[in-house]
C-alpha positions as CSV (number, residue, x, y, z in Angstrom):
1,M,0.0,0.1,0.2
2,S,1.0,3.4,-0.8
3,A,1.5,6.1,2.0
4,Q,1.2,8.7,-1.1
5,T,-2.5,7.5,-1.3
6,E,-4.5,10.5,0.1
7,I,-7.9,8.8,2.0
8,F,-10.3,11.4,3.4
9,V,-12.7,10.9,6.2
10,S,-15.7,12.8,7.0
11,Y,-17.6,12.6,9.8
12,A,-19.5,14.6,12.9
13,W,-17.2,15.5,15.7
14,R,-17.9,13.8,19.2
15,G,-19.8,11.1,20.5
16,A,-19.5,7.3,18.7
17,S,-18.4,9.3,15.0
18,E,-15.0,10.2,16.4
19,A,-14.5,7.5,18.3
20,L,-14.4,4.9,15.2
21,V,-12.9,7.4,13.0
22,D,-9.7,7.2,16.0
23,Q,-10.1,3.3,15.3
24,L,-10.0,4.0,11.5
25,C,-6.9,5.6,11.4
26,E,-4.9,2.9,13.3
27,A,-6.5,0.4,11.3
28,F,-5.0,1.9,8.1
29,A,-2.2,2.9,9.1
30,A,-1.1,-0.3,10.2
31,R,-1.2,-0.9,6.4
32,G,0.6,2.0,5.7
33,Y,-1.9,4.5,4.9
34,R,-2.7,8.0,6.5
35,I,-6.1,9.4,6.9
36,T,-6.4,13.2,6.3
37,R,-8.7,14.5,8.6
38,D,-9.7,17.7,9.7
39,K,-8.2,17.4,13.2
40,S,-4.9,16.3,12.1
41,A,-4.5,18.3,8.5
42,M,-6.1,21.8,9.7
43,T,-4.0,24.1,11.5
44,Y,-5.0,27.4,13.3
45,K,-6.9,29.5,10.9
46,D,-7.0,27.7,8.0
47,S,-9.9,27.9,5.7
48,I,-12.8,25.2,6.9
49,Q,-14.7,25.7,3.7
50,Q,-11.6,25.2,1.3
51,F,-11.0,21.9,3.2
52,M,-14.3,20.9,3.2
53,E,-14.1,21.5,-0.6
54,R,-11.0,19.4,-1.0
55,I,-12.9,16.7,0.9
56,G,-15.3,16.3,-1.8
57,R,-13.1,16.7,-4.6
58,G,-10.9,13.3,-3.0
59,R,-10.4,10.0,-5.0
60,Y,-10.9,8.5,-2.0
61,I,-13.5,9.1,1.1
62,I,-14.6,7.9,3.8
63,A,-18.1,9.0,5.2
64,V,-19.3,8.1,8.5
65,V,-22.6,8.8,8.7
66,S,-24.7,9.2,11.8
67,D,-27.5,11.1,12.9
68,K,-25.4,14.0,13.6
69,Y,-23.6,13.9,10.7
70,M,-27.1,13.8,8.6
71,K,-28.1,17.2,10.6
72,S,-25.0,18.8,10.3
73,E,-24.8,22.0,8.1
74,Y,-20.8,21.3,7.2
75,C,-21.3,17.3,7.2
76,M,-24.0,17.8,4.6
77,Y,-21.9,20.7,2.7
78,E,-18.9,17.8,2.3
79,A,-21.5,15.2,1.2
80,Y,-22.5,18.0,-1.2
81,R,-19.4,18.3,-3.0
82,M,-18.8,15.0,-3.0
83,F,-21.6,14.2,-5.0
84,Q,-20.8,16.8,-7.3
85,S,-17.7,15.5,-8.4
86,P,-17.4,12.8,-11.2
87,A,-17.2,9.1,-10.3
88,F,-19.3,9.4,-6.6
89,R,-20.5,5.9,-6.0
90,E,-16.4,4.7,-6.9
91,R,-15.0,7.4,-4.5
92,L,-17.5,7.3,-1.8
93,F,-17.0,4.7,1.3
94,P,-19.9,4.8,3.8
95,I,-20.1,3.3,7.2
96,V,-23.3,3.8,8.6
97,L,-23.5,4.2,12.3
98,P,-27.1,2.6,14.2
99,D,-28.5,5.9,14.7
100,A,-28.4,7.2,11.1
101,D,-31.8,5.8,9.7
102,V,-31.0,6.3,6.0
103,F,-32.2,3.1,5.1
104,S,-36.1,3.3,5.9
105,F,-39.0,5.3,4.0
106,R,-39.7,7.1,7.2
107,G,-36.2,7.5,8.1
108,Q,-35.1,9.1,5.0
109,A,-38.7,10.8,5.0
110,A,-37.6,12.4,8.1
111,Y,-34.5,13.8,7.1
112,L,-35.9,15.7,4.2
113,K,-38.3,17.0,6.6
114,Y,-35.6,18.1,9.1
115,W,-33.7,19.9,6.4
116,D,-36.8,21.3,4.7
117,Q,-38.4,22.9,8.1
118,A,-34.4,24.0,9.1
119,Y,-34.5,26.3,5.6
120,K,-38.0,27.7,5.7
121,E,-37.1,28.6,9.3
122,L,-33.8,30.3,8.7
123,E,-35.4,31.8,5.5
124,A,-37.7,33.9,7.6
125,E,-35.4,35.3,9.8
126,Y,-33.3,36.5,6.9
127,R,-36.3,37.9,5.6
128,A,-36.7,39.8,8.6
129,I,-32.8,40.7,8.7
130,A,-33.2,42.0,5.2
131,S,-36.6,44.1,5.3
132,S,-34.8,46.3,8.2
133,S,-31.3,46.4,7.1
134,P,-30.5,44.6,3.9
135,T,-26.2,44.9,4.2
136,M,-26.7,42.9,6.8
137,V,-27.8,40.0,5.2
138,A,-25.1,39.8,2.8
139,P,-22.6,37.6,4.5
140,L,-25.7,35.1,5.2
141,T,-26.6,34.7,1.4
142,E,-24.3,32.8,0.3
143,R,-25.0,30.4,3.5
144,L,-28.7,30.3,3.3
145,R,-28.1,29.4,-0.4
146,D,-25.5,25.9,1.0
147,I,-28.9,24.8,3.2
148,E,-31.3,25.3,0.0
149,T,-29.0,23.0,-2.1
150,T,-28.8,20.7,1.1
151,T,-32.3,20.6,1.0
152,R,-32.6,19.5,-2.5
153,F,-29.4,17.2,-2.5
154,I,-30.1,15.0,0.9
155,N,-32.4,12.8,-0.7
156,D,-30.2,12.0,-3.2
157,F,-27.3,10.9,-1.0
158,M,-29.5,8.7,0.9
159,A,-30.8,7.2,-2.0
160,A,-27.1,6.6,-3.1
161,V,-25.8,5.0,0.1
162,G,-29.3,3.4,1.1
163,D,-28.3,1.3,-2.3
164,M,-24.9,0.3,-1.0
165,N,-24.4,-3.1,0.8
166,V,-22.0,-0.7,3.6
167,L,-22.1,-3.6,6.0
168,T,-23.1,-2.5,9.3
169,S,-20.6,-0.5,11.9
170,D,-20.1,-3.3,14.3
171,I,-18.9,-5.6,11.2
172,H,-16.2,-2.9,10.4
173,L,-14.9,-2.3,13.9
174,E,-15.0,-6.2,14.7
175,S,-13.1,-7.2,11.5
176,N,-10.8,-3.9,12.1
177,F,-12.1,-2.3,9.1
178,Q,-10.9,-5.7,6.7
179,A,-13.2,-5.0,4.1
180,L,-13.5,-1.1,4.0
181,I,-9.8,-1.6,3.4
182,A,-10.1,-4.3,0.8
183,A,-12.1,-1.9,-1.5
184,I,-10.2,1.2,-1.3
185,E,-7.1,-1.4,-2.2
186,V,-9.0,-2.5,-5.3
187,G,-10.1,1.2,-6.6
188,I,-6.2,2.2,-6.3
189,Q,-5.1,-1.1,-8.2
190,K,-7.5,-0.1,-10.9
191,S,-6.3,3.9,-10.8
192,E,-2.7,2.8,-10.7
193,A,-3.3,0.4,-13.9
194,K,-5.1,3.2,-15.6
195,E,-2.5,5.7,-15.2
196,N,0.4,3.1,-16.0
197,D,-1.6,2.6,-19.1
198,T,-2.1,6.1,-20.2
199,M,1.8,6.9,-19.1
200,S,2.8,4.1,-21.6
201,D,0.4,5.4,-24.6
202,E,1.9,8.5,-24.1
203,N,5.8,7.7,-24.5
204,P,7.2,8.2,-27.4
205,K,8.8,5.0,-27.5
206,N,5.5,3.2,-27.8
207,Q,4.3,5.2,-30.7
208,T,4.8,3.9,-34.2
209,K,5.3,6.1,-36.9
210,S,3.3,5.9,-40.4
211,T,5.1,5.7,-43.2
212,P,4.0,4.9,-47.2
213,E,6.3,1.6,-46.4
214,A,3.1,0.7,-43.6
215,G,0.6,2.1,-45.7
216,L,1.6,0.2,-48.9
217,T,1.9,-3.3,-46.6
218,S,-1.6,-2.7,-45.3
219,A,-3.1,-1.8,-49.1
220,A,-1.1,-5.0,-49.9
221,A,-2.6,-6.9,-46.9
222,S,-6.2,-5.9,-47.8
223,T,-6.3,-6.6,-51.9
224,P,-4.4,-9.7,-52.1
225,A,-5.2,-10.2,-55.9
226,A,-3.2,-7.2,-56.7
227,V,0.5,-6.6,-57.5
228,I,1.4,-3.1,-55.5
229,L,4.1,-0.7,-57.1
230,W,5.5,1.5,-55.1
231,V,6.0,4.9,-57.2
232,A,8.5,7.0,-54.9
233,I,7.8,10.7,-56.1
234,R,11.2,12.3,-55.4
235,S,12.8,9.8,-57.4
236,P,12.4,8.3,-60.7
237,K,14.6,4.7,-59.4
238,P,14.4,2.9,-56.2
239,K,16.9,3.1,-53.6
240,A,18.5,-0.3,-52.8
241,G,16.3,-2.1,-50.4
242,G,13.5,0.6,-50.5
243,L,11.3,-1.8,-52.6
244,P,8.7,-2.7,-49.7
245,S,8.0,-6.3,-48.8
246,A,4.8,-6.5,-49.8
247,V,5.6,-5.8,-53.4
248,T,8.6,-8.2,-53.6
249,S,6.4,-11.2,-51.8
250,P,6.1,-14.2,-54.6
251,A,2.1,-14.2,-54.3
252,V,2.2,-10.6,-55.1
253,R,4.6,-10.8,-57.9
254,S,2.6,-14.0,-59.1
255,S,-1.1,-12.3,-59.1
256,P,-2.6,-11.5,-62.7
257,A,-3.8,-8.1,-62.0
258,A,-1.7,-5.1,-61.0
259,T,-2.7,-1.9,-58.9
260,I,-0.5,1.2,-59.2
261,W,-0.3,3.0,-56.2
262,S,1.5,6.1,-55.7
263,A,3.0,7.3,-52.3
264,R,2.9,10.7,-51.9
265,R,5.4,12.1,-49.6
266,S,4.5,14.8,-47.1
267,T,4.1,15.1,-43.4
268,S,0.9,12.8,-43.0
269,A,0.9,8.8,-43.2
270,C,0.8,8.1,-47.0
271,N,-1.7,9.0,-49.2
272,L,-3.0,6.2,-51.7
273,S,-4.2,7.7,-54.9
274,N,-4.1,7.5,-58.7
275,K,-5.1,3.6,-58.4
276,F,-5.9,1.9,-61.4
277,T,-5.9,-1.9,-62.7
278,T,-4.6,-3.4,-65.6
279,P,-6.7,-6.1,-67.3
280,S,-6.0,-9.3,-65.9
281,S,-3.9,-11.9,-67.7
282,S,-2.9,-15.1,-67.6
283,A,0.3,-14.3,-67.5
284,P,2.1,-13.3,-64.1
285,T,2.2,-9.3,-64.7
286,P,6.2,-7.7,-64.4
287,I,6.8,-5.3,-61.9
288,R,8.1,-2.4,-63.9
289,W,9.0,1.1,-62.2
290,I,6.8,4.2,-63.1
291,K,8.6,7.4,-63.2
292,K,7.5,10.9,-61.3
293,I,3.7,11.1,-62.2
């Protein structure tokens, strides 16, 4: 496992969530991973919002979902940022505590009502302040928008988590998070394999150049009944060793038909043009070189 792989944890402070996160960090540290959490990654005066957005963009995010988490403005903002980023399901690794009822209809409905009511109450307060002192509400405007976004997004979050077999928190604790660690390992292996493939494709040594000879060889392969004549534009006669193997093969030389290709030299790949076919004959067609055309 790589110590450079960054794994975030999103959770609500104190109580069962924080105790679980402490054990989680120890289990991952034993396997060579360092969990990035707010208490260890943030220092005095660091931006809370920037750190929450950093969590939301993370490649591997463990979300410890509790009742407090589902009712926290900050936790829901982190969850919203996770949901906005690509491949949400592949990046999120939830642990749902017993007090978070995100699986049942009634439980999901209760959280929807909670945020809907919270937004309406805050909006009423916002309007009351704005009516008397419009300039005072400016700092609250963006925050109220975030809460409104939460009321619209929370149902999607619960639906996504509710569709995952997340195991119980007791199972995670008893196994020292083995299933969670294994799932993240699989994700890391896939990511590393994809990055290696990308680097290999971008390596100039692995890129083949397209040449007139390659084009002619391809043409010969697709037209086995034809004799391919290579017409060099810049030289009226072929240089030694300059004749493509596609032309000199016995099968091509003995073909009764002849197809002449003009290999026009340019910075791009071979431009095959001016093709014509001679009438078929019972005798093999000799290979002859045509001067510049």
